[in-house]
N, C-alpha and C positions, 0 to 999 in steps of 0.2 A: 829555603830561598834566602839569599843574603839581602842586606839592605840595598846594596848597589844594584842587584838584579831587579829588585822591586821598583826602584826609582827609574831604571831604564824601561821597564815595562809600562810604568805610568806615563813616562815621556812619550813612548811609542803610541800608547793609546790616545793621548791628547793630540799628538800629531795627526793620527788617522781621523780623529773626531773633527779637528779644525779643517782638515782637507775635505772631509765629507760635507761639512757645513758650507765651505766655500763653493763646492760644486753645486750643492743644493740652491744656494743663493743665486749663482749665475744662471742656473736652469730656470728658476722662477723669474728672474729679470728678463730672460729671453722670452718666456711665455707671456709676461706682462707686455713686452714690446709688441709681440705678435697680436695680442688681443687689442691693444691700443690702436695698432694700424688698421685692423679690421673694423673697429668702431669708427675711426676717422674716415675710412673709405665709405662705409655705409651712410654716415652722416653727410658726406659730400655728395653722394649719389642722390640722397633724399633732397638736399637743397637744390641740386641741379634740376631734379624733376619738378620741384615746386616753382623754380624760376621759369621753367618751360611752360608750365600750366599758367602761371601768372602772365607770361608774355603772350601766350595765345589768347587768354581772356582779355587782356588789355587792348588787343587789336580790335576787339568787338566793341560796338557802341554801348551795349548793355553791360555796365560794370557791376551789376548786382552780384553776379556769380563770382567775380573777382573779390569783391568785399567779403563774401561768404567764405571763400577759400582762405583768404588772408586771416580772417577772424578765427577760423578753425585752427589754423596753424599757430596763431598767437595764443589761443587757449591751451594748445598742447605744449607749447614751449614755455609759456609764462611761469608755471610752477618750477621748472628746472632753473630758469634764470633767477627767480626769487631765492631759491635754495642756494645757488652759487654766490649770489650777491650778498 
């Protein structure tokens, strides 16, 4: 094998490697986008359900259940907010 043939083979290998890595990165970015959208939708649904429950409970005169529901939600979300902040 000549020196020119070896350089051509190395260049071809590096071209294929870079192409593969580009395709891999784009695939992972699409997967990340899909997972982020799923997480955002499930969080939105959870918040809407919580708003519905709080709305129903606030219509009642006994707000003790509302305070319990909000307190439970704050306990569940507070560690996440502290970690993000």
